[in-house]
C-alpha positions in Angstrom: -20.4 3.8 0.9 -18.9 1.2 -1.5 -15.8 3.3 -1.6 -15.0 2.5 2.0 -14.0 -1.1 1.1 -11.8 0.3 -1.8 -10.3 3.0 0.4 -9.2 0.3 2.9 -8.0 -2.3 0.4 -4.6 -2.3 2.0 -6.2 -3.6 5.2 -7.8 -6.6 3.5 -6.2 -9.9 4.7 -7.1 -13.4 5.7 -5.9 -16.1 8.0 -4.1 -19.4 7.2 -7.4 -21.2 7.5 -9.0 -18.6 5.3 -6.3 -19.2 2.6 -6.9 -23.0 2.7 -10.7 -22.5 2.6 -10.6 -20.2 -0.4 -8.2 -22.5 -2.3 -10.4 -25.5 -1.6 -13.7 -23.7 -2.5 -12.3 -22.3 -5.8 -9.8 -25.0 -6.7 -7.0 -22.5 -6.8 -3.3 -23.7 -6.7 -0.4 -22.1 -5.0 -1.2 -18.4 -5.7 -1.4 -15.4 -3.4 -5.0 -15.7 -2.4 -5.2 -12.3 -0.8 -3.8 -10.6 -3.9 -6.3 -12.6 -6.1 -9.2 -11.4 -4.0 -8.0 -7.8 -3.9 -7.8 -7.8 -7.7 -11.4 -8.9 -7.9 -12.5 -6.4 -5.3 -10.9 -3.6 -7.2 -12.3 -4.7 -10.6 -14.8 -2.2 -11.9 -17.1 -5.1 -12.9 -17.4 -6.3 -9.3 -20.7 -5.7 -7.4 -20.1 -4.7 -3.8 -22.8 -4.8 -1.2 -22.7 -4.5 2.6 -25.1 -6.6 4.6 -24.7 -6.3 8.3 -21.2 -6.9 9.4 -19.9 -8.2 6.1 -19.1 -7.0 2.6 -20.1 -9.3 -0.3 -18.3 -8.8 -3.5 -19.8 -10.6 -6.6 -17.6 -11.1 -9.7 -16.9 -13.8 -12.3 -19.4 -16.2 -10.7 -17.7 -15.9 -7.2 -18.7 -14.2 -4.0 -15.9 -12.9 -1.7 -17.0 -12.3 1.9 -15.1 -9.7 3.8 -15.7 -8.6 7.4 -16.5 -4.9 7.4 -14.8 -4.2 10.7 -11.5 -6.1 10.4 -11.3 -6.4 6.6 -10.6 -10.1 7.0 -11.6 -12.2 4.0 -13.8 -14.8 5.6 -14.4 -16.9 2.5 -14.8 -16.9 -1.2 -16.9 -19.4 -3.1 -18.7 -20.0 -6.4 -22.1 -18.5 -6.6 -24.9 -21.0 -6.8 -26.7 -21.0 -10.1 -30.3 -20.1 -9.8 -32.6 -22.8 -11.2 -35.5 -21.8 -13.2 
């Protein structure tokens, strides 16, 4: 099932508001946010899981949230560190 997201990587996109939100959440400068997210989604180290209507991709301390129907990147943020 995880291959579905990979097979549809060309459909992955986001909105202008999404670009701003991702840049703000991760402190990214003027880079291609969609290309940055796609690279991480395709990375073999990424952990992809589908929960309900969204895909969650965990990699390098970040979580990328992608709508499973439209392939829109909703947000990307740093994972919260679990306290012991």
